[in-house]
N, C-alpha and C positions, 0 to 999 in steps of 0.2 A: 534182714531187718527192714530195709528200705521197701522191698517188695511187700512185705507184710502189711507196713503202714499204708502203703498205696492202696492195698486190698481193704483195709479196714475203712479208710476214708470213702471209697467207692461204695462200700455196703452202708456206711453211715449216711452218705449223699442220698443213697437210693431210698432208704428207710425214711428220711427226712421229706424227699419228694412225695412218697406215698401218703405220709401223715399230712403233709400240707394239701395234698390233692383232695383227700378225704374230708377233712375238717377245717383246714386253713389253720391259722396261728391260735393258739388258745387265747381266749379273752378278745378276739376281734371277730368283725363280721364282713361279709362278702361287700365289697364295694359296689355302690349302686349309683349310677349316673342319672342326673335330672335331664340330659339331653340324649337325643338318639346318637347313635354311632355316626350317621350321616352328618348330624349338625356339628358334632365334634370335629369330624374330618374338614368340614367346610370352613369351619372357624380356624383350625389349623393352617389350612391352606390360605386363607385371607392373611394370617399372620405371616406366613412365608412370603406372600405376594408383597405385603407391606415391607417387609424387611430389605427385599431386593429392590423395591421402588426408591426406598430411602438410599441405599447404596449406590444405586444408578445416579441419582440426583446428586449425591455426595461426590461421586467419581467426576461428574461433569464440573462441579464447583472446583475441585481438586486440580483437574486438568487446566480449566481456564487460569486458575491462579499460577500454575507453573509456567504456561506460555506467556501470561502478562510478564511475569518476571524475567522470562528468557528473553522477551522482544525489547528490552529497554535499551539494548546496545547491539550492533552488528556482531561485536565479538562474542557477546553472550548468547546470541541467537546461534552462531554457528557452533559453539560447544554444545549447546542443548540439543541442535538439529542431529550433531554426530552421534550424540547419544541415544536419541529416538530411532536413528537409523539403525543402530547396532542393536537395539531391542527388537526392532522389526526383522532384522535378518536372523536373530535368535528365534523368534516366533516362527518363522519360515523354515528353520532348520539350515540355513544358510551361513551360520556362524561358525562351521565345522572348518577345520584348516586345509581340508583337502576335498572340498566338493567338486564334483566332476559336473561342470556347467557347460552346456551347449549354448551357442548363441541364439539370442531371440529371433523369432520370425516376425517380420514387420511387414504390413501390407498397407499401402496407402488406400483410404476409401474415398477421400474428398479433401480438397484444399482450396482456399481463396487468399486474398490479401492479409486477412486477419489471423486465420488459424489453419490448422491440418487435422485431419481425422485420420487415425491410423488403427487398424486392427493388430494387436500384439499378442504373441504367445511365447512365454518363457518356460522352457523345458526344465524341469526340476528333477532331482534324484528320485528314483523309484518309478520312473516311467510315468509321472504325472506332469501336468502342465498348468501354468497360471495363465488365464486368457482374460483380455480386457480391450477396451476401446481407449485409445489415448488421444485427447484433445489437446493439442499443443499449440502455442502461440507461433505465428509465423516470424516474428521477430525475435532475435537473440537477446539474450539477457535475464535477469531474475524475474519470476513471475509466481503469482500466487498458486497453489496447487490443491487439488482435491483428489483423493483416492477413493473410488466407490467400488465395493466389492459385491457383484451381482452372485447368483447362484452359480455354483462351480460346475454343474454339469450341462450348462446351456451355453450358447454364444451370448455374449452381453447385449448385442444390438438386437 
């Protein structure tokens, strides 16, 4: 019974497709566009770009608001920073409980009284490595930090 119903539905669907292809729906006419296909595609592309521009701008505003709220106290900042580090570890695939990590390779490139410049390579699971240049203050203590991600297939310097 189930197989006959399926067969009947297939035949009905095929007949409907043939009828629609030949004449369209009764009482309707073919859709005619006032614009060319290229113009429609261009307009849709601009709508997509506009959407992502708005989302990117909103993400910046949201991020700034979260950081402002987190930086009102040292305790609030520490909790917020810990959560951000956890998110970063998860994005990099380092949140697993048993990653096999090898120590980072660090090569001193230059140093003076204010900072040191080091080439850093962090081996990651899967035979890949994160490479970068670390500009670190010469003095110990808390300092502002910026992480810049260059092209992954070249040395950053």
